[in-house]
N, C-alpha and C positions, 0 to 999 in steps of 0.2 A: 504494500500500500504506500502510495506517495506521501511523504511528510508534508502536511499542509502548511507547516511553518516556513517552508522554503520557497513559497511562491511569492517572489519579490519583483516580478517583471513589471515593466511600465504598463500603464493602462492603454488598452486598444482605443483607436479612434471611435467616436460615437457611432458611426455607421457600421463599423465592424462589430461593435458590441451589440447593437440591435440585431444584426444578422445572426450572430451567434446565439442570442437569446431565442430567436425564431427557429433556428436549427434544433435547439434542444426541445422546444415546444413540439415541432414536427415529429421528432424521434419518439418523444413520450406519447404523442397521440397515436402514431402509426406502428410503434414497436420496432420497426426496422425500415431504413430508407437507404437507397443506394447513393453513392457519391455522385453518379450521373444525374439522378433525380434532383439532388440538392443544387447542382450547378444549374440545371434548367429552371428550377423554382426561383432562384435568386438572380439569374441572369449574370452570373460572374464566371470567371475562368476556373478550370480545375485546380490550378495553382492556388487561387484564393480560397477555394473550398478546403483544400488539403491544409492550408495554413490555419483556417478556422478550426478544423477538426483536431489538428495538433494541439491547439490551445485548449480546446474543450476536453481532450483526452488528458492533458496535464492537470486539469482541474478535477478530474475524476467524474466528468459528466456523461461522456459517451465512450464507446469502444468501437474501433474500426477493424474489420476483418474481411479481407478479400473483396474490398469495394462496397461492403455493406456496413452501415452505421447502426448501432443499437445503443440503448440506454445502459449506462454503467450501473452496477449494483449500488443502490443508494443507502444501504444500511451501515456502511463503514465510513463514508466521506460526506463532507458538506462543501459547497462551493464558496469562494470568497464573498464577503458581504456586498461589495459594490456590484458584483455580477448578479447576485440574487435580487438586488433592488430593481433591476429591469425585468425580472420575470413575473408574469401574471400581475402586472402593476395595477390594472383596473380593479381586479378583485381585491387586492390588498388595500387599495385606496378606499374602496367601499367599506371594508371591514374597519379600517382605521377611523374613518369619519363616524361610523356608528359607535365605535368604542369610545372615542373622544367625547362625543355628545353626552355620554352617561357619566362622565367624571364631574362631581360637584366642585364648585369653586371652593378654594381653601383646602383642598385635599392634598394628601401626600401620596403620590402614585409611583410605583416601581415599574420601570420599563426594561425589558431584557434586551439582548443584543440581536434580536430578530429584525429582519427588514420591515415586517409589518409594524413592529414597535417604533422604528424610525419614522414611518409614515404617520403613525398615531401621534408621535411627538409634534410632527408638523401641523397636525390638526388642533392641537391644544392651545388655541389662541383666545378662546372666550371664557376659559375656566380660571383665569387668574383672579386672586392670588393662588399660587400653586407651588408645591414642592415636587420636583422630579428627582427620583433616585434611580440611577442607572449604572450599568457596567459597560455601556456602549458609547464609544467616542462619537459615533455617527448620531446617536440620540443627543449627546451633549452638544454637538455642532448645531443641531436644530434649535435648541432652547437657550443656549448660553447668551447672556446679554439681553434676553427678552424681558421687558418690564413686567414685574409682578411674579417672576418665576425664580424660585430658589433651586439651584442645581446642586445635587449631591452626587459625587462620583465615588464608587465603591472602593477604588484601589484594587490591587491585585497584579497578576502577571499579564503583560500585554501580549495579545495574540494577533499577529498581523492579518491572518486570513479572515478573522472575525471583526477586526478593528474594534476590539473590546478587551476588557480586563476580566480574567478568569482565574480559576484555581482556588486553593483553600483560603487564601487571604480574602478573596472576593466573597466567598460563601460565608466566612466568619463575620465580615463587616455587615453583610446583608442580614445575618441572623441577629445582630445586635440592635437592629432598627425595628420600628413598628409603623407600617404604612396602612393607609386606608384601603388601597387596592393595588394589586399587581396585574400587569398585562403581559402575558408571555405567549410565544408561539412554539411550535415543535416541527420536527421534520417528517414524521410519519405516525400512523395510527394502526395498531393491530389489535383486533378483538376488544375495541373500546378502551385501549390503553395508549397513551401518548409516549413517543420515543424520540431520541436524538442520537446522531451517530457518535457523539463524544461525551464521555462520562463527566468531564469537568463542566461542560455546558449544562448537562442535565442536572448536576448538583446545584448549580447556581439558580436554575429555574425552581427547583424544589425548595431552596432556601427562601426565595422570594415569596413563594406560596405560603410557607410557614410563617413568614414575617408580616403577612398582610391579612387584614380583616376580611377581605374579599379577593377572590382570584378569578381572573377572566382569561380564557384561552382564545387566541386569535388564529383561526385555522382556515386557510383558503381551501377550495375544493380539491386541489391537487394533492393535498396531504393525506386524503382518504385512500389514495391508491399507492402510497409509498410506505416503505418499511424502514426502520432504523434499529439501532442496536441496544441503546441504553434507555431504560424506563425513566420517564419523568413522573407521570401520575395517571391514574384512570381519568377518563373524561368526567365521570361522576364526582370527582374531587373538586372540580371547578364550579364556582357559583353560576357561571354563564360561559357558554361556548358561542362565539360569534363566527359565522361563516358567510360565504357569499352566495349569490343566487344560482351559480353554476353547480352547486352541490346537488347531486341527484335526490329526488324526493324520497326514494326508498331508503337512502342513507339517513335522511332527516327523520323519517318515520321510525327507523330502527333505533336511532339515538334517543328519541323521545320516549319510546317504549321502554328503553333501558333506564330511564330516569334522568337523562342528561338534559339540562336546561339550554336549549338551542335557540339562538336568535339569528335571523337571516338579514344581512345588510342589504339595503337597496342599492342599485347600481348608481355610480357617480357619473353624471353627464360631463 
């Protein structure tokens, strides 16, 4: 397995990043796509597609074998944060807006290092005064200097792939606090239980849940078809699960029958 801490390459141009996001979406949707099909779909040369695929392979997102591209196993790896920000953005924005609207003014809210958490921080403009506790430097970028917002960074070991602070110091600091609500996301769900590929990330999410009076899971529709390795918590442990309108109705029905408090966010225009 590739060491995620070693990915220090420069950022791809915006057009290439968008194309690579779309390549991942196509592969996840269809299961397998040929290199020739990708070249035709995006109207670029084979050299460009191979460059894109090499980058995606290095991130652990896809696997290429004899001209066919498939999704990489997602239970052991997570892509860098800024890459994930561009994936399923409309769904994440809808969830973020729904989640932010439920935060009372004057609250202390914990936001994890998920990309949906970053977008939720962006939406928290009407809830001031507000205290935001986070281990994510991307969340911190969104709220630092904003009038009426007190920013608390957890400390911990910096992980470049996540642009976040993780590890036992982070979990310890989180555990010493008492927030009104935490909002966390996960990488996959299996049999009603949430998971993340990395143990240290899962530990921080659990610490945030334990330190908060109310816990909210921010889960877009793609997470219901992914698997990951380390357990975070059962969906029933959350006070609310917010998802988007692309989550299949049968999934929503099953969750509600199991006692999960599900809210479906309206699409953002």
